[in-house]
MDAnalysis code that builds the backbone (N, CA, C; Angstrom):
import MDAnalysis as mda
import numpy as np

u = mda.Universe.empty(567, n_residues=189, atom_resindex=np.repeat(np.arange(189), 3), trajectory=True)
u.add_TopologyAttr("name", ["N", "CA", "C"] * 189)
u.add_TopologyAttr("resid", np.arange(1, 190))
u.add_TopologyAttr("resname", ["MET", "THR", "LEU", "ARG", "SER", "ASP", "ALA", "ASN", "HIS", "TRP", "GLY", "ALA", "ILE", "ALA", "LYS", "THR", "PHE", "HIS", "TRP", "VAL", "VAL", "ALA", "LEU", "ALA", "ILE", "LEU", "GLY", "ASN", "GLY", "VAL", "PHE", "GLY", "LEU", "CYS", "MET", "ASP", "LEU", "ALA", "SER", "ASN", "PRO", "MET", "GLN", "LYS", "ILE", "ASN", "TRP", "LEU", "ALA", "LEU", "HIS", "LYS", "SER", "ILE", "GLY", "LEU", "THR", "VAL", "LEU", "ALA", "LEU", "VAL", "LEU", "LEU", "ARG", "LEU", "ALA", "TRP", "ARG", "MET", "GLY", "ASP", "ALA", "ARG", "PRO", "ARG", "GLU", "VAL", "PRO", "ALA", "PRO", "ARG", "TRP", "GLN", "GLN", "LEU", "ALA", "ALA", "ARG", "VAL", "THR", "HIS", "ALA", "LEU", "LEU", "TYR", "VAL", "LEU", "ALA", "LEU", "ALA", "LEU", "PRO", "LEU", "SER", "GLY", "TRP", "TRP", "PHE", "ASN", "SER", "VAL", "THR", "GLY", "LYS", "PRO", "LEU", "GLN", "TRP", "PHE", "LYS", "LEU", "PHE", "ASN", "LEU", "PRO", "GLY", "LEU", "ALA", "ALA", "LYS", "ASP", "ASP", "ASN", "LEU", "ARG", "HIS", "PHE", "ALA", "HIS", "ALA", "VAL", "HIS", "GLU", "TYR", "LEU", "PHE", "TRP", "PHE", "LEU", "VAL", "LEU", "VAL", "LEU", "VAL", "GLY", "HIS", "VAL", "GLY", "ALA", "ALA", "LEU", "LYS", "HIS", "HIS", "VAL", "PHE", "ASP", "GLY", "ASP", "ASP", "VAL", "LEU", "ARG", "ARG", "MET", "LEU", "PRO", "PHE", "GLY", "LYS", "PRO", "ARG", "ASN", "ASP", "LYS", "GLY", "ASP", "HIS"])
u.atoms.positions = np.array([
    [206.739, -5.905, 63.044],
    [205.354, -6.058, 62.672],
    [204.967, -7.524, 62.879],
    [203.825, -7.716, 63.491],
    [203.355, -9.073, 63.737],
    [202.548, -9.590, 62.548],
    [202.389, -10.891, 62.484],
    [201.624, -11.494, 61.398],
    [200.130, -11.212, 61.541],
    [199.651, -11.236, 62.785],
    [198.224, -11.045, 63.034],
    [197.923, -9.590, 63.385],
    [196.703, -9.182, 63.086],
    [196.251, -7.836, 63.427],
    [195.918, -7.770, 64.909],
    [195.951, -6.539, 65.451],
    [195.532, -6.328, 66.834],
    [194.686, -5.059, 66.892],
    [194.419, -4.569, 68.062],
    [193.533, -3.414, 68.220],
    [194.093, -2.133, 67.614],
    [195.406, -2.068, 67.394],
    [196.032, -0.846, 66.883],
    [196.626, -0.971, 65.485],
    [196.857, -2.204, 65.020],
    [197.587, -2.399, 63.767],
    [196.945, -3.480, 62.906],
    [197.072, -3.342, 61.608],
    [196.806, -4.456, 60.710],
    [198.067, -5.297, 60.700],
    [197.918, -6.595, 60.745],
    [199.067, -7.489, 60.726],
    [199.647, -7.628, 59.322],
    [200.818, -8.238, 59.255],
    [201.525, -8.394, 57.982],
    [200.725, -9.212, 56.971],
    [200.011, -10.220, 57.436],
    [199.248, -11.050, 56.499],
    [198.068, -10.267, 55.934],
    [197.347, -9.538, 56.760],
    [196.224, -8.722, 56.280],
    [196.709, -7.667, 55.288],
    [197.828, -7.023, 55.602],
    [198.384, -6.013, 54.691],
    [198.813, -6.639, 53.365],
    [199.450, -7.800, 53.446],
    [199.902, -8.465, 52.217],
    [198.716, -8.829, 51.345],
    [197.679, -9.425, 51.934],
    [196.476, -9.744, 51.162],
    [195.891, -8.479, 50.534],
    [195.782, -7.415, 51.311],
    [195.204, -6.162, 50.826],
    [195.924, -5.671, 49.573],
    [197.240, -5.546, 49.652],
    [198.003, -4.955, 48.550],
    [198.170, -5.901, 47.367],
    [198.367, -7.178, 47.626],
    [198.515, -8.132, 46.515],
    [197.209, -8.237, 45.730],
    [196.079, -8.349, 46.433],
    [194.788, -8.436, 45.753],
    [194.499, -7.138, 44.995],
    [194.731, -5.995, 45.626],
    [194.462, -4.716, 44.963],
    [195.297, -4.566, 43.690],
    [196.588, -4.838, 43.792],
    [197.459, -4.701, 42.613],
    [197.129, -5.727, 41.536],
    [196.777, -6.943, 41.942],
    [196.433, -7.977, 40.965],
    [195.143, -7.623, 40.223],
    [194.155, -7.131, 40.935],
    [192.890, -6.754, 40.283],
    [193.112, -5.587, 39.329],
    [193.774, -4.553, 39.799],
    [194.000, -3.390, 38.939],
    [194.892, -3.734, 37.757],
    [195.970, -4.453, 38.018],
    [196.876, -4.834, 36.937],
    [196.190, -5.709, 35.911],
    [195.408, -6.674, 36.370],
    [194.718, -7.561, 35.443],
    [193.604, -6.820, 34.698],
    [192.990, -5.859, 35.351],
    [191.973, -5.048, 34.681],
    [192.567, -4.221, 33.552],
    [193.690, -3.570, 33.824],
    [194.367, -2.792, 32.783],
    [194.843, -3.722, 31.670],
    [195.388, -4.868, 32.056],
    [195.837, -5.858, 31.074],
    [194.661, -6.298, 30.201],
    [193.501, -6.541, 30.820],
    [192.311, -6.935, 30.072],
    [191.882, -5.874, 29.077],
    [191.976, -4.614, 29.485],
    [191.608, -3.520, 28.582],
    [192.604, -3.366, 27.436],
    [193.839, -3.783, 27.635],
    [194.889, -3.627, 26.620],
    [195.015, -4.826, 25.682],
    [194.228, -5.863, 25.892],
    [194.390, -7.065, 25.073],
    [194.129, -6.809, 23.590],
    [193.322, -5.811, 23.277],
    [193.065, -5.493, 21.871],
    [194.305, -4.923, 21.184],
    [195.319, -4.571, 21.951],
    [196.561, -4.043, 21.375],
    [197.513, -5.146, 20.925],
    [197.114, -6.390, 21.117],
    [197.972, -7.509, 20.705],
    [198.274, -7.389, 19.217],
    [199.512, -7.723, 18.856],
    [199.957, -7.530, 17.473],
    [199.447, -8.601, 16.517],
    [199.042, -9.761, 17.044],
    [198.508, -10.804, 16.172],
    [197.538, -11.681, 16.972],
    [196.725, -12.473, 16.269],
    [195.712, -13.283, 16.970],
    [196.299, -14.263, 17.993],
    [197.449, -14.838, 17.699],
    [198.046, -15.794, 18.650],
    [198.480, -15.083, 19.928],
    [199.041, -13.892, 19.784],
    [199.433, -13.121, 20.963],
    [198.201, -12.773, 21.794],
    [197.102, -12.409, 21.133],
    [195.881, -12.078, 21.860],
    [195.356, -13.303, 22.616],
    [195.414, -14.479, 22.000],
    [194.980, -15.710, 22.665],
    [195.838, -15.972, 23.904],
    [197.146, -15.787, 23.784],
    [198.050, -15.999, 24.922],
    [197.792, -14.979, 26.025],
    [197.570, -13.731, 25.631],
    [197.277, -12.700, 26.627],
    [195.955, -12.993, 27.332],
    [194.965, -13.440, 26.569],
    [193.673, -13.761, 27.149],
    [193.801, -14.922, 28.152],
    [194.587, -15.925, 27.788],
    [194.816, -17.058, 28.703],
    [195.489, -16.584, 29.991],
    [196.454, -15.677, 29.861],
    [197.127, -15.134, 31.044],
    [196.154, -14.317, 31.892],
    [195.326, -13.497, 31.230],
    [194.316, -12.691, 31.928],
    [193.377, -13.593, 32.741],
    [192.946, -14.689, 32.135],
    [192.049, -15.624, 32.824],
    [192.746, -16.278, 34.014],
    [194.003, -16.678, 33.836],
    [194.745, -17.323, 34.924],
    [194.956, -16.367, 36.089],
    [195.276, -15.125, 35.780],
    [195.441, -14.131, 36.846],
    [194.103, -13.901, 37.548],
    [193.023, -13.841, 36.778],
    [191.698, -13.673, 37.373],
    [191.339, -14.805, 38.318],
    [191.646, -16.031, 37.921],
    [191.398, -17.179, 38.813],
    [192.262, -17.102, 40.064],
    [193.480, -16.621, 39.911],
    [194.363, -16.442, 41.064],
    [193.799, -15.391, 42.008],
    [193.290, -14.301, 41.439],
    [192.647, -13.265, 42.258],
    [191.478, -13.861, 43.036],
    [190.658, -14.660, 42.363],
    [189.525, -15.289, 43.041],
    [189.998, -16.125, 44.230],
    [191.025, -16.928, 44.026],
    [191.565, -17.753, 45.117],
    [192.114, -16.878, 46.247],
    [192.825, -15.817, 45.894],
    [193.395, -14.923, 46.912],
    [192.305, -14.207, 47.711],
    [191.242, -13.791, 47.029],
    [190.146, -13.121, 47.739],
    [189.476, -14.104, 48.707],
    [189.284, -15.335, 48.268],
    [188.699, -16.335, 49.173],
    [189.607, -16.597, 50.376],
    [190.915, -16.677, 50.130],
    [191.863, -16.840, 51.240],
    [191.845, -15.618, 52.156],
    [191.771, -14.441, 51.547],
    [191.728, -13.216, 52.341],
    [190.494, -13.183, 53.232],
    [189.349, -13.574, 52.672],
    [188.121, -13.613, 53.473],
    [188.234, -14.613, 54.618],
    [188.821, -15.768, 54.328],
    [189.014, -16.779, 55.373],
    [189.924, -16.233, 56.470],
    [191.015, -15.581, 56.086],
    [191.926, -14.995, 57.061],
    [191.211, -13.908, 57.860],
    [190.450, -13.066, 57.176],
    [189.766, -11.942, 57.803],
    [188.787, -12.414, 58.873],
    [188.168, -13.568, 58.631],
    [187.185, -14.080, 59.592],
    [187.830, -14.490, 60.914],
    [189.101, -14.881, 60.889],
    [189.756, -15.306, 62.114],
    [190.752, -14.316, 62.663],
    [190.955, -13.215, 61.964],
    [191.942, -12.226, 62.375],
    [191.255, -11.104, 63.145],
    [192.003, -10.457, 64.008],
    [191.476, -9.299, 64.744],
    [191.307, -8.130, 63.780],
    [190.724, -7.078, 64.270],
    [190.535, -5.872, 63.467],
    [190.918, -4.677, 64.331],
    [191.739, -3.784, 63.798],
    [192.064, -2.591, 64.592],
    [190.805, -1.786, 64.926],
    [190.884, -1.082, 66.041],
    [189.775, -0.206, 66.432],
    [189.510, 0.806, 65.323],
    [188.240, 1.180, 65.189],
    [187.900, 2.222, 64.218],
    [188.439, 3.551, 64.727],
    [188.925, 4.341, 63.794],
    [189.365, 5.687, 64.131],
    [188.102, 6.516, 64.374],
    [188.084, 7.336, 65.418],
    [186.884, 8.144, 65.675],
    [186.514, 8.975, 64.439],
    [185.251, 8.880, 64.060],
    [184.739, 9.603, 62.889],
    [183.226, 9.701, 63.039],
    [182.618, 10.613, 62.291],
    [181.155, 10.689, 62.329],
    [180.535, 9.353, 61.912],
    [179.378, 9.081, 62.449],
    [178.704, 7.806, 62.200],
    [178.516, 7.538, 60.709],
    [178.166, 8.578, 59.931],
    [177.936, 8.372, 58.501],
    [179.219, 7.926, 57.799],
    [180.383, 8.409, 58.264],
    [181.647, 7.989, 57.661],
    [181.966, 6.535, 58.007],
    [181.673, 6.141, 59.226],
    [181.896, 4.748, 59.613],
    [180.988, 3.818, 58.809],
    [179.731, 4.226, 58.625],
    [178.804, 3.435, 57.820],
    [179.268, 3.377, 56.358],
    [179.703, 4.510, 55.817],
    [180.200, 4.552, 54.432],
    [181.416, 3.639, 54.273],
    [182.285, 3.623, 55.273],
    [183.474, 2.757, 55.208],
    [183.057, 1.284, 55.201],
    [182.097, 0.922, 56.052],
    [181.636, -0.478, 56.090],
    [180.996, -0.890, 54.766],
    [180.160, -0.022, 54.209],
    [179.497, -0.320, 52.930],
    [180.541, -0.434, 51.820],
    [181.505, 0.478, 51.808],
    [182.546, 0.448, 50.783],
    [183.362, -0.835, 50.875],
    [183.767, -1.219, 52.084],
    [184.539, -2.453, 52.240],
    [183.726, -3.679, 51.811],
    [182.453, -3.709, 52.173],
    [181.602, -4.831, 51.760],
    [181.493, -4.876, 50.233],
    [181.302, -3.729, 49.609],
    [181.241, -3.667, 48.145],
    [182.547, -4.137, 47.515],
    [183.671, -3.738, 48.095],
    [184.961, -4.166, 47.545],
    [185.111, -5.683, 47.595],
    [184.704, -6.292, 48.698],
    [184.777, -7.759, 48.790],
    [183.836, -8.418, 47.781],
    [182.603, -7.933, 47.701],
    [181.632, -8.514, 46.764],
    [182.137, -8.373, 45.331],
    [182.638, -7.208, 44.976],
    [183.116, -6.984, 43.608],
    [184.394, -7.771, 43.315],
    [185.254, -7.906, 44.317],
    [186.486, -8.687, 44.116],
    [186.174, -10.161, 43.880],
    [185.051, -10.632, 44.371],
    [184.597, -11.997, 44.083],
    [183.807, -12.051, 42.772],
    [182.924, -11.076, 42.579],
    [182.042, -11.078, 41.407],
    [182.804, -10.893, 40.102],
    [183.849, -10.093, 40.117],
    [184.584, -9.816, 38.880],
    [185.223, -11.085, 38.297],
    [186.017, -11.837, 39.049],
    [186.563, -13.069, 38.456],
    [185.489, -14.118, 38.176],
    [184.458, -14.179, 39.013],
    [183.378, -15.138, 38.751],
    [182.632, -14.786, 37.468],
    [182.441, -13.496, 37.206],
    [181.768, -13.095, 35.967],
    [182.646, -13.398, 34.757],
    [183.965, -13.283, 34.926],
    [184.877, -13.666, 33.849],
    [184.813, -15.163, 33.576],
    [184.733, -15.936, 34.640],
    [184.608, -17.393, 34.511],
    [183.298, -17.746, 33.813],
    [182.218, -17.055, 34.205],
    [180.910, -17.264, 33.576],
    [180.965, -16.883, 32.093],
    [181.571, -15.735, 31.792],
    [181.711, -15.306, 30.401],
    [182.471, -16.353, 29.592],
    [183.570, -16.834, 30.143],
    [184.346, -17.868, 29.457],
    [183.489, -19.120, 29.237],
    [182.675, -19.462, 30.223],
    [181.833, -20.660, 30.135],
    [180.810, -20.547, 29.009],
    [180.125, -19.403, 28.901],
    [179.090, -19.280, 27.867],
    [179.691, -19.200, 26.465],
    [180.990, -18.884, 26.372],
    [181.628, -18.924, 25.052],
    [181.987, -20.347, 24.655],
    [181.964, -21.262, 25.615],
    [182.250, -22.670, 25.336],
    [183.727, -22.996, 25.240],
    [184.577, -22.062, 25.658],
    [186.028, -22.291, 25.595],
    [186.520, -22.940, 26.878],
    [187.584, -23.737, 26.789],
    [188.142, -24.325, 28.014],
    [188.795, -23.236, 28.872],
    [188.774, -23.461, 30.155],
    [189.386, -22.519, 31.092],
    [190.517, -23.242, 31.805],
    [191.727, -22.749, 31.582],
    [192.906, -23.346, 32.202],
    [193.535, -22.353, 33.161],
    [194.163, -22.910, 34.173],
    [194.924, -22.083, 35.100],
    [196.404, -22.284, 34.774],
    [197.001, -21.276, 34.169],
    [198.409, -21.286, 33.762],
    [198.814, -22.584, 33.056],
    [197.920, -23.114, 32.244],
    [198.143, -24.328, 31.447],
    [198.452, -25.555, 32.308],
    [198.103, -25.500, 33.591],
    [198.373, -26.619, 34.500],
    [197.181, -27.556, 34.624],
    [195.973, -26.991, 34.657],
    [194.768, -27.821, 34.747],
    [193.565, -27.019, 34.261],
    [192.533, -27.752, 33.849],
    [191.288, -27.134, 33.388],
    [190.299, -27.025, 34.534],
    [189.469, -26.004, 34.455],
    [188.388, -25.838, 35.415],
    [187.067, -26.059, 34.697],
    [186.073, -26.541, 35.413],
    [184.766, -26.769, 34.778],
    [184.075, -25.441, 34.466],
    [183.165, -25.481, 33.523],
    [182.387, -24.287, 33.209],
    [181.362, -24.006, 34.296],
    [181.010, -22.746, 34.441],
    [179.962, -22.360, 35.390],
    [178.588, -22.410, 34.738],
    [178.570, -22.507, 33.415],
    [177.318, -22.562, 32.655],
    [177.609, -23.263, 31.341],
    [176.547, -23.669, 30.678],
    [176.701, -24.290, 29.358],
    [176.972, -23.219, 28.305],
    [177.539, -23.634, 27.205],
    [177.771, -22.710, 26.091],
    [176.429, -22.118, 25.662],
    [176.413, -20.798, 25.503],
    [175.186, -20.113, 25.113],
    [175.564, -18.839, 24.365],
    [175.539, -18.909, 23.038],
    [175.928, -17.758, 22.217],
    [175.040, -16.543, 22.459],
    [173.801, -16.769, 22.892],
    [172.889, -15.654, 23.160],
    [173.305, -14.856, 24.396],
    [174.039, -15.484, 25.300],
    [174.474, -14.802, 26.526],
    [175.873, -14.205, 26.418],
    [176.588, -14.521, 25.366],
    [178.002, -14.139, 25.257],
    [178.229, -12.635, 25.444],
    [177.518, -11.818, 24.696],
    [177.727, -10.365, 24.786],
    [177.259, -9.807, 26.133],
    [176.166, -10.357, 26.644],
    [175.679, -9.929, 27.952],
    [176.695, -10.267, 29.046],
    [177.223, -11.491, 29.008],
    [178.199, -11.919, 30.014],
    [179.458, -11.056, 29.950],
    [179.891, -10.726, 28.747],
    [181.063, -9.850, 28.609],
    [180.770, -8.472, 29.188],
    [179.574, -7.948, 28.897],
    [179.195, -6.629, 29.418],
    [179.152, -6.637, 30.942],
    [178.602, -7.697, 31.525],
    [178.556, -7.803, 32.988],
    [179.967, -7.759, 33.551],
    [180.874, -8.527, 32.953],
    [182.262, -8.572, 33.415],
    [182.908, -7.188, 33.321],
    [182.719, -6.526, 32.208],
    [183.336, -5.208, 32.016],
    [182.724, -4.151, 32.932],
    [181.400, -4.148, 33.061],
    [180.760, -3.153, 33.927],
    [181.096, -3.371, 35.398],
    [181.253, -4.620, 35.799],
    [181.695, -4.879, 37.172],
    [183.078, -4.291, 37.415],
    [183.960, -4.406, 36.396],
    [185.291, -3.817, 36.535],
    [185.188, -2.306, 36.735],
    [184.384, -1.636, 35.906],
    [184.280, -0.177, 36.020],
    [183.609, 0.238, 37.325],
    [182.661, -0.536, 37.805],
    [182.041, -0.250, 39.095],
    [183.067, -0.416, 40.212],
    [183.893, -1.453, 40.107],
    [184.954, -1.662, 41.088],
    [185.929, -0.477, 41.072],
    [186.294, -0.010, 39.903],
    [187.188, 1.151, 39.807],
    [186.549, 2.354, 40.503],
    [185.264, 2.578, 40.286],
    [184.564, 3.695, 40.923],
    [184.593, 3.571, 42.451],
    [184.308, 2.377, 42.952],
    [184.337, 2.162, 44.405],
    [185.760, 2.330, 44.932],
    [186.758, 1.860, 44.167],
    [188.156, 2.026, 44.582],
    [188.562, 3.490, 44.653],
    [188.082, 4.290, 43.719],
    [188.387, 5.728, 43.755],
    [187.848, 6.330, 45.054],
    [186.636, 5.949, 45.433],
    [186.085, 6.424, 46.704],
    [186.881, 5.930, 47.900],
    [187.300, 4.661, 47.850],
    [188.080, 4.057, 48.938],
    [189.426, 4.770, 49.101],
    [190.136, 4.949, 48.006],
    [191.444, 5.622, 48.044],
    [191.262, 7.085, 48.439],
    [190.235, 7.726, 47.898],
    [189.969, 9.120, 48.260],
    [189.707, 9.289, 49.742],
    [188.942, 8.369, 50.319],
    [188.665, 8.441, 51.763],
    [189.936, 8.225, 52.573],
    [190.768, 7.265, 52.142],
    [192.033, 7.023, 52.852],
    [192.927, 8.262, 52.803],
    [192.997, 8.892, 51.643],
    [193.811, 10.107, 51.512],
    [193.225, 11.257, 52.328],
    [191.899, 11.370, 52.374],
    [191.247, 12.401, 53.188],
    [191.612, 12.216, 54.662],
    [191.559, 10.953, 55.127],
    [191.934, 10.677, 56.517],
    [193.396, 11.056, 56.771],
    [194.246, 10.750, 55.823],
    [195.684, 10.987, 55.986],
    [196.028, 12.477, 55.913],
    [195.540, 13.148, 54.879],
    [195.944, 14.536, 54.619],
    [195.154, 15.532, 55.466],
    [193.841, 15.390, 55.498],
    [193.018, 16.399, 56.154],
    [192.726, 16.101, 57.624],
    [192.519, 14.828, 57.944],
    [192.198, 14.479, 59.330],
    [193.445, 14.205, 60.162],
    [194.545, 13.861, 59.498],
    [195.792, 13.581, 60.205],
    [195.735, 12.352, 61.090],
    [194.851, 11.400, 60.753],
    [194.771, 10.190, 61.575],
    [195.560, 9.047, 60.920],
    [195.460, 7.869, 61.505],
    [196.298, 6.739, 61.085],
    [195.596, 5.712, 60.200],
    [194.437, 6.050, 59.650],
    [193.704, 5.082, 58.824],
    [194.586, 4.549, 57.694],
    [195.219, 5.416, 56.948],
    [196.070, 4.989, 55.832],
    [197.368, 4.363, 56.327],
    [198.005, 4.996, 57.282],
    [199.288, 4.481, 57.784],
    [199.183, 3.049, 58.297],
    [198.043, 2.703, 58.891],
    [197.885, 1.352, 59.433],
    [197.888, 0.277, 58.348],
    [197.536, 0.657, 57.097],
    [197.466, -0.340, 56.029],
    [198.661, -0.271, 55.083],
    [199.462, 0.760, 55.161],
    [200.643, 0.822, 54.302],
    [201.589, -0.322, 54.651],
    [202.268, -0.892, 53.642],
    [203.143, -2.045, 53.920],
    [204.162, -1.789, 55.029],
    [204.697, -0.578, 55.069],
    [205.688, -0.277, 56.091],
    [205.219, 0.879, 56.965],
    [203.897, 1.063, 56.991],
    [203.328, 2.165, 57.759],
    [203.366, 1.900, 59.237],
    [203.663, 2.933, 59.960],
    [203.657, 2.856, 61.415],
    [202.818, 4.026, 61.904],
    [201.784, 3.759, 62.689],
    [200.934, 4.853, 63.171],
    [201.759, 5.950, 63.854],
    [201.310, 7.185, 63.661],
    [202.021, 8.344, 64.234],
    [202.137, 8.251, 65.746],
    [201.070, 7.795, 66.360],
    [201.061, 7.757, 67.833],
    [201.371, 6.365, 68.372],
    [202.136, 5.595, 67.595],
    [202.482, 4.235, 68.015],
    [203.475, 4.287, 69.163],
    [203.224, 3.481, 70.164],
    [204.088, 3.454, 71.342],
    [205.039, 2.263, 71.296],
    [205.320, 1.795, 70.095],
    [206.190, 0.645, 69.978],
    [205.579, -0.403, 69.091],
    [206.374, -1.333, 68.642],
    [205.894, -2.400, 67.766],
    [205.178, -3.450, 68.591],
    [204.024, -3.856, 68.123],
    [203.224, -4.864, 68.832],
    [203.351, -6.177, 68.158],
])
């Protein structure tokens, strides 16, 4: 497998970004939902700090992924009806926007609470807004609803990939699997 994508394959770097970002977002989302299960206030504070650090890491990874995507090739689209190709483009655009908006909304929420934002206790980041107790609940709601909207879009994305794999028998899913090799591959490129 090559590092860069070509007309038939996603490259190793594109695949790595795809899966690392997806797992980090989902894992951090579940972790965020479970923070209320902390056994004591100090544990909850530590979990919240970890959740924020992972979120900032996701933001950095998504920005790196976008930068890589801009200079990397893209495999040819698998033949499909025009509406499916349009739906795929809209879904991918939504996934990128939400993958950026979710950590940014968390950063904004943290900012309006007036709390410091640290990345793994190594350095502080500036606030995106001034402390504003009137916005606190709204900012939290925005962050949470963005997560649920992202989950909804992901369900559609995964469902479409599985539909292509199971019902259409094409290589849409295989091309993005970490060790996937297209069925009609004529050799490693």
